[in-house]
VEXDREN-2710 file (C-alpha; in Angstrom, 1 decimal):
% VEXDREN-2710
k/r/px/py/pz
1/UNK/0.0/0.0/0.0
2/UNK/1.6/3.3/-1.2
3/UNK/1.7/6.1/1.4
4/UNK/1.0/8.8/-1.3
5/UNK/2.6/10.4/-4.3
6/UNK/5.7/12.6/-3.9
7/UNK/7.5/14.5/-6.6
8/UNK/11.2/14.8/-5.7
9/UNK/13.3/17.7/-7.1
10/UNK/16.1/15.6/-8.5
11/UNK/19.0/18.0/-9.1
12/UNK/21.6/15.5/-10.2
13/UNK/23.4/15.8/-6.8
14/UNK/23.9/13.2/-4.0
15/UNK/21.4/14.8/-1.5
16/UNK/18.3/14.7/-3.7
17/UNK/19.3/11.3/-5.0
18/UNK/19.3/9.9/-1.4
19/UNK/16.1/11.8/-0.6
20/UNK/14.4/9.9/-3.5
21/UNK/15.8/6.6/-2.4
22/UNK/14.7/7.0/1.2
23/UNK/11.1/8.0/0.2
24/UNK/10.8/4.9/-2.1
25/UNK/12.0/2.7/0.8
26/UNK/9.3/4.3/3.0
27/UNK/6.6/3.2/0.6
28/UNK/5.8/6.4/-1.2
29/UNK/5.1/6.6/-5.0
30/UNK/8.0/8.7/-6.1
31/UNK/8.4/10.7/-9.3
32/UNK/11.7/12.4/-10.1
33/UNK/11.5/15.9/-11.7
34/UNK/14.6/17.8/-12.9
35/UNK/14.2/21.6/-13.2
36/UNK/16.1/23.1/-16.2
37/UNK/16.3/26.7/-15.1
38/UNK/19.1/28.2/-17.1
39/UNK/20.5/27.9/-20.6
40/UNK/21.0/31.5/-21.7
41/UNK/24.5/31.4/-23.1
42/UNK/24.6/35.2/-23.3
43/UNK/25.1/35.5/-19.6
44/UNK/27.0/32.4/-18.7
45/UNK/29.9/30.3/-19.9
46/UNK/28.1/27.4/-21.7
47/UNK/30.7/24.8/-21.2
48/UNK/30.9/25.6/-17.5
49/UNK/27.1/25.3/-17.1
50/UNK/26.5/21.8/-15.6
51/UNK/22.7/21.4/-16.3
52/UNK/23.2/18.8/-19.1
53/UNK/25.5/16.6/-16.9
54/UNK/23.2/17.2/-13.9
55/UNK/20.0/16.2/-15.8
56/UNK/21.7/13.1/-17.1
57/UNK/22.8/12.1/-13.6
58/UNK/19.3/12.7/-12.3
59/UNK/17.9/10.5/-15.0
60/UNK/20.4/7.7/-14.2
61/UNK/19.5/7.9/-10.5
62/UNK/15.8/7.7/-11.4
63/UNK/16.5/4.7/-13.6
64/UNK/18.5/3.0/-10.9
65/UNK/15.7/3.5/-8.3
66/UNK/13.0/2.5/-10.8
67/UNK/11.0/5.7/-10.6
68/UNK/9.4/7.8/-13.4
69/UNK/11.5/10.8/-14.5
70/UNK/10.7/14.1/-16.2
71/UNK/12.6/17.3/-17.1
72/UNK/10.7/20.6/-16.9
73/UNK/12.0/23.8/-18.5
74/UNK/11.5/26.7/-16.1
75/UNK/14.2/29.0/-17.7
76/UNK/11.8/31.8/-18.7
77/UNK/10.4/32.0/-15.2
78/UNK/13.8/31.8/-13.7
79/UNK/15.1/34.6/-15.8
80/UNK/12.2/36.8/-15.0
81/UNK/12.0/36.1/-11.2
82/UNK/15.7/35.6/-10.3
83/UNK/18.1/36.8/-12.9
84/UNK/16.4/40.0/-13.9
85/UNK/15.9/40.8/-10.2
86/UNK/19.6/40.1/-9.5
87/UNK/20.7/42.5/-12.2
88/UNK/18.3/45.2/-11.0
89/UNK/19.5/44.9/-7.4
90/UNK/23.2/45.0/-8.2
91/UNK/22.6/48.0/-10.5
92/UNK/21.2/49.8/-7.4
93/UNK/24.3/48.9/-5.3
94/UNK/22.4/46.1/-3.4
95/UNK/23.4/42.5/-3.0
96/UNK/20.5/39.9/-3.4
97/UNK/20.7/36.3/-2.4
98/UNK/19.7/34.2/-5.5
99/UNK/19.5/30.9/-3.6
100/UNK/16.8/32.2/-1.2
101/UNK/14.9/33.7/-4.1
102/UNK/15.2/30.5/-6.1
103/UNK/13.7/28.5/-3.3
104/UNK/10.9/31.0/-2.7
105/UNK/10.1/31.7/-6.4
106/UNK/11.0/28.5/-8.2
107/UNK/11.3/25.3/-6.1
108/UNK/8.5/26.1/-3.6
109/UNK/6.2/28.0/-5.9
110/UNK/6.4/27.0/-9.6
111/UNK/7.8/23.5/-9.0
112/UNK/5.3/22.9/-6.2
113/UNK/2.4/23.9/-8.5
114/UNK/3.6/21.6/-11.3
115/UNK/4.0/18.8/-8.8
116/UNK/0.5/19.2/-7.4
117/UNK/-0.9/19.3/-11.0
118/UNK/0.7/15.8/-11.4
119/UNK/-1.4/14.6/-8.5
120/UNK/1.4/14.8/-5.9
121/UNK/0.5/14.8/-2.2
122/UNK/3.9/16.3/-1.4
123/UNK/7.1/17.5/-2.8
124/UNK/10.5/16.6/-1.4
125/UNK/14.0/18.2/-1.7
126/UNK/17.5/17.3/-0.6
127/UNK/17.8/20.2/1.8
128/UNK/19.5/19.8/5.2
129/UNK/16.6/21.0/7.4
130/UNK/13.6/19.5/9.2
131/UNK/10.0/20.3/10.0
132/UNK/7.4/19.4/12.6
133/UNK/4.0/20.6/13.5
134/UNK/1.6/21.2/16.4
135/UNK/-2.1/21.9/16.7
136/UNK/-3.3/25.0/18.5
137/UNK/-6.4/25.0/20.8
138/UNK/-8.4/26.5/18.0
139/UNK/-7.6/23.4/15.9
140/UNK/-5.3/25.2/13.5
141/UNK/-2.2/23.2/12.6
142/UNK/1.1/25.1/12.7
143/UNK/4.2/23.9/10.8
144/UNK/7.7/24.7/12.1
145/UNK/10.8/25.0/10.0
146/UNK/13.8/23.5/11.9
147/UNK/17.6/23.4/11.4
148/UNK/19.1/20.3/9.9
149/UNK/20.8/17.9/12.3
150/UNK/24.1/18.3/10.5
151/UNK/25.1/21.8/11.8
152/UNK/27.8/22.1/9.2
153/UNK/25.3/21.6/6.4
154/UNK/22.2/23.2/7.9
155/UNK/20.3/24.9/5.0
156/UNK/17.3/26.4/6.9
157/UNK/18.7/29.9/6.1
158/UNK/18.1/29.3/2.4
159/UNK/14.4/28.4/3.2
160/UNK/13.8/31.4/5.4
161/UNK/11.0/32.8/3.0
162/UNK/8.8/29.7/3.1
163/UNK/5.2/30.0/4.3
164/UNK/2.7/27.6/6.0
165/UNK/1.2/26.4/2.7
166/UNK/4.6/25.5/1.3
167/UNK/5.8/23.8/4.6
168/UNK/2.6/21.8/4.7
169/UNK/3.4/20.2/1.3
170/UNK/7.2/19.6/1.7
171/UNK/9.1/16.7/3.1
172/UNK/12.9/16.9/3.9
173/UNK/14.0/13.2/3.9
174/UNK/17.7/13.8/4.8
175/UNK/17.3/16.6/7.3
176/UNK/17.8/14.2/10.2
177/UNK/21.1/12.8/8.7
178/UNK/24.7/13.9/8.7
179/UNK/26.3/14.5/5.3
180/UNK/28.6/11.5/5.7
181/UNK/25.6/9.3/6.3
182/UNK/24.0/10.5/3.1
183/UNK/27.2/9.7/1.1
184/UNK/27.4/6.3/2.8
185/UNK/23.8/5.5/1.7
186/UNK/24.5/6.6/-1.8
187/UNK/27.6/4.3/-2.0
188/UNK/25.7/1.5/-0.5
189/UNK/22.9/1.8/-3.1
190/UNK/25.5/2.4/-5.9
191/UNK/24.0/5.7/-7.0
192/UNK/26.0/7.5/-9.7
193/UNK/26.0/10.7/-7.6
194/UNK/27.7/9.1/-4.6
195/UNK/31.0/10.7/-5.2
196/UNK/29.8/13.9/-6.8
197/UNK/31.0/17.1/-5.3
198/UNK/28.5/19.6/-4.0
199/UNK/27.5/22.4/-6.4
200/UNK/29.4/25.7/-5.8
201/UNK/27.9/27.8/-8.5
202/UNK/24.9/30.2/-8.5
203/UNK/21.6/28.4/-8.0
204/UNK/21.0/26.6/-11.3
205/UNK/23.3/28.8/-13.3
206/UNK/26.6/27.0/-12.7
207/UNK/30.2/27.5/-12.2
208/UNK/30.6/31.1/-13.4
209/UNK/32.1/33.8/-11.2
210/UNK/29.6/36.5/-10.1
211/UNK/31.6/39.4/-11.6
212/UNK/31.8/37.7/-14.9
213/UNK/28.1/36.9/-14.8
214/UNK/27.2/40.5/-13.9
215/UNK/29.4/42.0/-16.5
216/UNK/27.3/40.4/-19.2
217/UNK/24.5/42.9/-18.5
218/UNK/26.0/45.6/-16.3
219/UNK/28.5/47.7/-18.1
220/UNK/32.0/48.4/-16.9
221/UNK/32.5/51.9/-15.8
222/UNK/35.8/53.2/-14.4
223/UNK/35.8/54.9/-11.0
224/UNK/37.9/55.6/-8.0
225/UNK/38.7/53.6/-4.9
226/UNK/38.9/55.8/-1.8
227/UNK/40.4/54.7/1.5
228/UNK/38.7/55.9/4.7
229/UNK/40.8/56.1/7.8
230/UNK/39.6/54.2/10.8
231/UNK/39.8/57.4/13.0
232/UNK/37.6/59.3/10.5
233/UNK/35.3/61.9/12.2
234/UNK/32.4/60.1/10.4
235/UNK/32.4/57.4/13.0
236/UNK/32.7/59.8/15.9
237/UNK/29.7/61.9/14.6
238/UNK/27.7/58.7/14.0
239/UNK/28.2/57.5/17.5
240/UNK/27.2/60.9/18.9
241/UNK/23.9/61.0/16.9
242/UNK/22.5/57.6/17.9
243/UNK/19.2/59.0/19.0
244/UNK/16.9/56.4/17.6
245/UNK/16.7/52.9/16.1
246/UNK/16.4/54.5/12.6
247/UNK/19.7/56.4/13.2
248/UNK/21.4/53.3/14.4
249/UNK/20.3/51.3/11.4
250/UNK/21.4/53.8/8.8
251/UNK/24.5/53.0/6.7
252/UNK/27.6/55.2/7.0
253/UNK/27.6/58.0/4.4
254/UNK/30.9/58.8/2.7
255/UNK/32.0/61.5/0.2
256/UNK/35.1/61.6/-2.0
257/UNK/36.6/64.2/0.4
258/UNK/36.6/61.8/3.4
259/UNK/39.6/59.8/2.3
260/UNK/42.4/59.3/-0.1
261/UNK/42.2/57.9/-3.7
262/UNK/44.3/54.7/-3.8
263/UNK/43.2/53.1/-7.0
264/UNK/40.6/52.5/-9.7
265/UNK/37.8/50.0/-10.3
266/UNK/35.6/49.0/-13.2
267/UNK/32.1/49.6/-11.7
268/UNK/30.8/50.1/-8.1
269/UNK/27.9/47.8/-8.8
270/UNK/30.3/44.8/-9.1
271/UNK/31.3/45.2/-5.4
272/UNK/29.6/44.4/-2.1
273/UNK/30.1/45.4/1.5
274/UNK/32.7/43.3/3.2
275/UNK/34.4/42.2/0.0
276/UNK/38.1/41.7/0.3
277/UNK/39.1/40.0/-3.0
278/UNK/39.0/41.6/-6.4
279/UNK/40.3/45.1/-5.5
280/UNK/43.7/44.5/-6.9
281/UNK/45.5/46.8/-4.5
282/UNK/48.3/45.8/-2.2
283/UNK/51.0/47.4/-0.2
284/UNK/49.1/47.9/3.0
285/UNK/49.8/46.3/6.4
286/UNK/46.3/44.8/6.6
287/UNK/43.9/43.6/3.9
288/UNK/41.5/46.2/2.4
289/UNK/37.7/45.6/2.7
290/UNK/34.9/47.3/0.9
291/UNK/33.0/49.4/3.5
292/UNK/30.7/51.4/1.1
293/UNK/29.7/51.7/-2.5
294/UNK/28.1/54.7/-4.3
295/UNK/26.7/53.5/-7.6
296/UNK/25.5/57.1/-8.5
297/UNK/29.0/58.6/-8.1
298/UNK/30.6/55.3/-9.1
299/UNK/32.9/55.3/-6.0
300/UNK/34.1/52.4/-3.8
301/UNK/35.1/53.2/-0.3
302/UNK/37.5/50.8/1.5
303/UNK/38.9/50.4/5.0
304/UNK/42.1/48.7/6.2
305/UNK/41.7/45.7/8.4
306/UNK/38.8/43.5/9.4
307/UNK/38.3/45.5/12.6
308/UNK/37.7/48.8/10.7
309/UNK/34.7/50.6/12.2
310/UNK/33.2/51.1/8.8
311/UNK/32.5/47.3/8.6
312/UNK/30.3/47.1/11.8
313/UNK/26.7/47.8/12.7
314/UNK/24.6/46.5/15.6
315/UNK/21.2/47.4/14.3
316/UNK/19.4/46.3/11.1
317/UNK/16.2/47.7/9.6
318/UNK/13.7/45.6/7.7
319/UNK/11.0/47.6/5.9
320/UNK/7.4/46.6/6.8
321/UNK/6.7/45.1/3.3
322/UNK/9.9/43.0/3.6
323/UNK/9.1/41.2/6.9
324/UNK/8.2/37.6/6.5
325/UNK/7.1/35.2/9.3
326/UNK/7.2/31.4/8.6
327/UNK/4.5/31.1/11.2
328/UNK/1.5/33.4/10.9
329/UNK/0.8/33.2/14.6
330/UNK/4.0/35.0/15.5
331/UNK/3.5/38.4/13.8
332/UNK/4.6/41.2/16.1
333/UNK/2.5/44.3/16.8
334/UNK/4.0/47.8/17.0
335/UNK/5.9/48.1/20.3
336/UNK/6.5/44.4/20.7
337/UNK/9.9/42.9/21.4
338/UNK/11.2/39.4/21.1
339/UNK/14.6/37.9/22.1
340/UNK/16.0/35.7/19.3
341/UNK/19.2/34.5/17.7
342/UNK/19.8/35.6/14.1
343/UNK/22.2/35.3/11.1
344/UNK/22.8/37.6/8.2
345/UNK/24.5/35.1/5.9
346/UNK/24.6/31.3/5.4
347/UNK/26.9/29.4/7.8
348/UNK/27.2/32.4/10.1
349/UNK/27.0/31.2/13.8
350/UNK/23.7/32.4/15.3
351/UNK/24.0/35.7/17.1
352/UNK/22.0/36.9/20.1
353/UNK/19.6/39.7/19.1
354/UNK/16.3/41.4/19.9
355/UNK/13.5/42.1/17.4
356/UNK/11.8/45.5/18.0
357/UNK/8.6/46.1/16.0
358/UNK/7.8/49.7/15.1
359/UNK/4.9/51.0/13.0
360/UNK/6.7/50.9/9.6
361/UNK/9.7/48.7/10.1
362/UNK/11.2/45.8/12.2
363/UNK/14.5/46.5/13.8
364/UNK/17.0/43.8/14.9
365/UNK/19.5/44.9/17.4
366/UNK/22.5/42.6/18.1
367/UNK/24.2/42.1/21.3
368/UNK/27.5/42.4/19.4
369/UNK/28.1/44.5/16.3
370/UNK/27.9/42.5/13.0
371/UNK/30.4/42.7/10.2
372/UNK/29.5/43.5/6.6
373/UNK/25.8/44.1/6.9
374/UNK/24.7/44.3/3.3
375/UNK/21.5/45.8/1.8
376/UNK/19.5/43.4/-0.2
377/UNK/20.7/40.3/1.7
378/UNK/18.4/38.4/4.1
379/UNK/18.4/38.3/7.8
380/UNK/16.8/35.2/9.4
381/UNK/15.8/34.9/13.1
382/UNK/15.5/31.8/15.2
383/UNK/14.3/30.5/18.5
384/UNK/16.8/27.7/19.3
385/UNK/16.4/25.2/16.4
386/UNK/13.3/26.8/14.8
387/UNK/13.6/29.4/12.1
388/UNK/10.8/31.9/12.9
389/UNK/11.0/34.5/10.1
390/UNK/13.2/36.6/7.9
391/UNK/13.5/39.9/6.0
392/UNK/15.4/41.8/3.4
393/UNK/18.0/44.1/5.0
394/UNK/17.2/47.7/4.1
END
């Protein structure tokens, strides 16, 4: 007796392969679906784009497991929802996270809808995270998104934009396993992906460096690199004017007269806060870090050393429209506070913080200042193992 029909997003990697194997072992009717999301050779290096190899590996895994297999072309939706958005954000001097967007817009929206149209009861992915649920007194069932058991591989951050409807329909078959256990199962079952390295490229685009990718659409434009001294009066004035949460969350504002020109660059929109590599300037005691970009004036501001004050902020603002709660029952009202832990990038150890809800924005204040807070990126907040919500950093 089959438990139900599940469509697995077979990516051609070891994680989704083992996810499909485990579900079949558990008695589900499993269908493998490969998403072809990128084949625009104008903005990638075609012989570096692995989708052909990946789709072939996914097909061979499905064959080995004896499950039906299909490929679905979502490239036009991917271009519209992810790639165009990325170019637009970078052109404004912001840094989007394509992996989070890809999960929200493609895997757990379009892919989910296609799967349900195939008669699926659930979808499954090879993400290292877990879920559970509880029922409120009112009878409403609430789903919780939890960290993966393997703390080195936990991918809950990438799923920080999921909602209750999506969580209800997804299963994470490997979330309770360590990566080495997943590899071991793949070897035991002689799956072709057992030895395959994890993907390092942009979500579905492949092994192309981000600057190369961006330069296909965003034009090179020569500008100046200006070094701001760590004892600049900017930081003294900033600390003296911390009257409100809004003040504390605002980025440092630099002008070309605040420091010395030390080099040239090919476009401020190619750089992001906290970036160290790619500046091409040496001769300083400590490494240089990007501490500010001005895409209108086309200037990059840098500071020397990872302790430079221009790299640190302890308060982050998320605009009202960019606040997302995984659980609908946790939405804060103006004036509410909540103690949480939070991270502003994947793999960052969770940091103690407080959520403060105001009328038009949510503020997150950290116990310790955070390095390289970047507009356009996502901040996710947790209560122990549970990811509660997330937002786009203003």
